[in-house]
N, C-alpha and C positions, 0 to 999 in steps of 0.2 A: 611580401608574399612569401611563406615559408611551406606551403601545404604541396601535396603531388602535383598539383596544377602548374608550380613555378616552371618545371622543366619544359612543359608543353608550350608556355606562354614564352620561354626563351627560342624555341626551336621553331614556332610560329615566326617570329621575328627573323630569324636567321632564312627561312624561307622566303619570306616575304623580302627580301633582298636579291633573290635567284631570279632575273626576269630576262627576257629576250632582248627588250626595249628599255634604254637609259630613262630615267626619272617617273617610271610607272610600271607597275608589274602585269606582266604578260608572260605565261608558258603555257604554248600549246601543243598539241599531239607531236612527239618525235622531234621536239625543236631542243636547240642547243642547252637551253635553259631547264628544260625537261628533265634532260640527260644528268645535267649537274645537280639539280633538286633528287632525282633518283639516286644518283652515289650515296648523297648524304644522309637520304633515309634508310639505305641500306647498312650504311656505317652505325646508325643509331640500333637499328635491329641486331647487327653482329654485336654490339655493346650489350645487351641485354641477353645474348646467348642463342640467339636465333640461329637457326640455319635460313640462308638467304637466297633466293632464286628470282630471276627477271625474264619475263616473257618476252617474245619477238616483239610485241608491240610496245615495250617499256613496262606493261603492269608489273609490280614490284610483290613478293610474297615474303613474311618471316615467319617461321614456325618454330613453336614451342611445343614439343612433343607429348611432354608430360608421362606421367607413370605409365596412364595405359594409352599408348601410342596408336592401337588399333581402331579406339573409341572414334566416332563420328567427331570430327574438328568442328568448334566454334570460330566464324569468322569474324574479325571486326576490321575498320578499316573506313575508307573514303578515297576521294579522288586527289590527284596530285596536279593536276592541269587549272588552268582560270581561264576566265574570260580575259578580253583585252581592256587594259587599265583597270585591273582587278584590286578587290580588296585581299587581305591575306588570311582571312579565316576560313571562307568557303571554300570546303574540300580539304583542305589541309588540315583543319580541325580535326576531323576526325580521326586522322593517320596518328597527330602526335598524342590525342587524349587516349588513343588505347595503348600505345607504347608507353605512356605515365601512368596507365592504370594498372598495368602490366607489371612494373617497375615497383611499383608501391605496394604490392601484395608478396608478404613473408612466404615462402616456400612455394613448392609447384603448385600448380592446380591438377585436378584428377582427370582431366581432359586434355584432349590438344588443342591448341588455339593459332589460328592463323591471321598474322595480321596482312591487308590487302591494301597497296596504294596504287589506285587505277590509273592508267594512262590518261584516259580520255573520257571524260563525263559530258562536258559541255559543249563537244561538238562545234568550237569555233572555226578548225580549219575546213572540215568537210561538210558542216550543216547537217551530221546525224550525231545522236547523243549516244552515251554509253559504249563505245568503242573498246573499252577496256572490260569493262563488267561483263559485256555481250560476250567477249572471246573467252570466259573461263567457262560457258557451258558447251562450248563447242566452235568449229571454225564458221568464222563470219559469211553468209551466203554470197552468191555471186553479184546479185544486185548491189547487196552493199560494198563487195569491194570494188565494183567499177566507179563508184562515186568518185568525183573528181574535185581537187580543190580549185582555189581562183587561179592557180599557175598550170592547170591542166593534168596534174598529177593525181592519179587514180590511187585509193586507199591500197589497192593491191601492189602497186609499183613503191608507194611508200614503204610498205611492209618488206619490199624485197630490197630496195635499195638504202632505206636510211633504218630499218629496224635491226633489232641488237642480234648478231650472229654467236652462236653457242648458245642458243637461249633454252630455259626451260619449257615444258608446255604444262602450264598452270590449268586445271582442268578439273572439275568435279561433275558426277554425274548427277540426275536428279535424285533426290533424296538422301544423297550421302552426307550431307552436313549436319550437324546440330541446329544449325541456324546462323545467321549475320545478323549485327548489330552495328548500327552507324550513329555517330554523334556527329549532329551539325547544326550551324546556325539557323535561327528560327528563318531569318528572311522575310519577317513582318514583324508587327508591333503587338501583337495580343500579350505576347509575355511581358511586355514592357509596359504596356496599359495596365496588368494586371498587379505589377510587381512582383512577378515569380522568375527563378532564374531558369527553372527548365520545365519541361514537360514531356508526355511521351505521345509517339504519334500513333493514331490507330488506322490509317490508309493513307496512301499516296494517290493523288487526283489521277485519274487517265488524261493523257495528254495527246493530241493529234497536230502536228506539224504539217501545213500544206502550203503549195503554189498555186496561186491562182494567176491566169493570165487571160487578160480580156484584148481582144484584135478588132479593129474597127478599120478607120482608112486615115493614113495623113493627107491633109490637106492644108491651104495655105488660109493660116489666121484672118486675114484681110479679106479674103476673097469668097469666101465659103459661109455661105448665110446658116444660121443656126439651125433651121428647119432640115438642112440637108447633111448635118454632120453626124459620123459616126466616131464621137470622141470616147477612147478607151479608158483616158483617164478619168472622165466623167464618170462613167460606169462603176470603174473601180472604186472612186471615191465614194459614192453611194453604196455600194456593197460594204465598204468600211462602217460606215455609218449603220447600216443593217445589222451589221455582226455587233457593234457596240450596243445597238438598242436591244438585241437578242439576250445579250448577256445581262444588261442592265435588270429587264424583265423576269429572268430566269436564275435567282441566285441559287447555290454558289457558283455558276458557271462564270469562265472568265475567258474572254477573247481578246487577243492582241494582233494588231497589224503591226509590225516592227520594221518593215521594209518596203517601198513602195518605188517602183522604177518605169517612169514612163520612156517612150520612144517615138520621134528622136531626141527628146528633152530638150528642145528650144523656144525662144519666148514665140516666134511665130510661126510655129506649125501645130496642127492639132496632132496631138498626140493618136498615133495608129495603134500602138500597144502599149500595152500598161500591166507589171506584174508585181503583185503583192506578196507577201508572206503573212500566214494566218498561224496564229497559236493558240487552241482552242481545249481547254481541259473543264474537267468535271470529275468529281469523285464516283458517279454513280453510272455504271455501264450502261443502263438502258437510256437513262436521261442524256447521256454523252451521244450517243448513238443517234437518238430521235432529235436534240437540239441541231447537231452537226447536219443531218438530212435537211433538216427546215430550213437552215443558212444555205444550203445547196442549191434548194429549190428557188428561194427568194434570189440569190444571185444569177440563175439561171433564166429567171423572170425577167431582171432588170436588163441581162444581156441581150435577151429577146426584143424587149420592149426598145432598146437603142440600136438595135442592127448590128449588133458584137457577138461574136463567137467568144464562149469561156471555155478555157481549159482547166479541169479542176484536179490537180495531182496531189495524192497524197506522199509527203517525203517520209514520214516517220508516224506510227502509231503505237502508243501503249495504253493499254486497258486500266482501269484503277485496280491499285494492289493493296489488299489488305494487309496490315501487319500482324505476327501470331499473335492470338490472343494469350498464350502462358506466356510467351517470352516477353509480351508488353506488360503482362499483369506483375511479373519477375522484377522486370523493370522499374515499374512504378512502386513496388515496394520498397526497392532501394531509394527512389527519390524521396520518398515519404520519410524514411528513415533519415535522410541527411538533411532535407528542408522543411517536413513538417505537412507538406501537401504535395499534389503533383494531378495538374489537368491532362486532360486528352484533347488531342489536335489532329485535324486533318491536314497534309501537308498540299498545298497549292503547288510547290515547286516538285519537280521530277528528282530523283536521287538513284543512287547505283544499286538501290536496293531494287528497285524497279527490276532489273535485268538478272541481279542474285537471285531474285524470287523462285525464278523458273528452275533451280538447283535445291532450294530448300526455304523453310521459314525465315522471316526477315523481322527487324524491330528497330524502333529510332527513337533517339533522345533530342531534342531540342534545347537550345542554349539561346537563352535571351539575346537580342540584337538591337542594337541601340538606333533608336528611329526606323527600326524595320530596314535599315539599308544593307543592300547587298549587291554583288556584282558594281561595286564601285570603292574608290579608294578607301573612302572615309568610313567603310564596312569596319564595325567593332564591337565584340564580344568583351566584357571586363575580365580582369584576371580573377576577380573573386568569383564570376559565375563559371568561368573554365575548370577553377579549382572545382567547385561545386559539381560540376557535369563529370570530373575525372574521377571523385569520390563515389558517385553514383554508380560509374560503369566497375569500379573496382569491386563495391560492395555487392554489385550485382553477380559480377563473376565469381565471388567468393560464396555468394548463395545457391550457384549450381552444383548438385552432386554428381 
């Protein structure tokens, strides 16, 4: 491949080798590998002639001022962190594609462009997403700063003791930007089934992350009759199936329980408590709220019938985010010029655009993903599709007055 995407592919391969764990790709918030990867990205930004700065949380920014440096900037980018045992495309593609598109354009653009590499989108360490992109709109709130990782370190303590000193304040006031555009793998199979390399995103589904704890009574597994049991795990399991049934009956709702922890967790004791995670997503605000309330009522009824108490705790909540109609149309026009067609899609996955939407309009370009596989070491987007995405982004940038 000799097109503008060639350097993007090479850089993805390089970043894919920067990991906190041997033999697999893992880069989490403020980890050593994230620091090394950040240094590499800043070097690429400087090669492009960008002024570079880094926030305390590790978020990076490269600035191309353009002839009219006072004009509202257009933001490009994505996140540099990964899940555990990740693929090399999720997040990093949006950063390297932005740099490759800018490198392929002859002469300066007429407006400032800022490329952002966010320090945390996945939420692996603290189980709360968008730490990097949320920070650009202002300081994190006290509740978020108090969240602790598995070692008992709070976000506030991590920023104080592990964050970057002498750092910049990367901050944008509401309505101060021209927009934010992110290139990202689809993380699904729609484009592959359609035989199309790219698509524009019209909205990002709303997402609620919750923790549900059912509390009953721990008793001996052999001596407690079934009629006297207050089995927290059985109640939790029933609610897992209710969540699945609700989502199956109400597409495009998706509901996922990814973690379930019974206590005491031994074979000869009835679980006295069980905590589960719930990931709940829908692209429409009213339906999201209504269906989540319905599930809450059902889980409450299950707990009452089984003699359990239920603690229903919302960890994080983001409403559905529409993509900006004009930016999306301009991006689609560029895609049609490069590929001959361009479909519209809703993103079921969350993206940094959710947080950036608080300061300005957003748009997204999806890139075909083999087998729809993501958050997995076999995650793959072809060099040809990446090249197409870079060409689309470059054409889009050149089309803006």
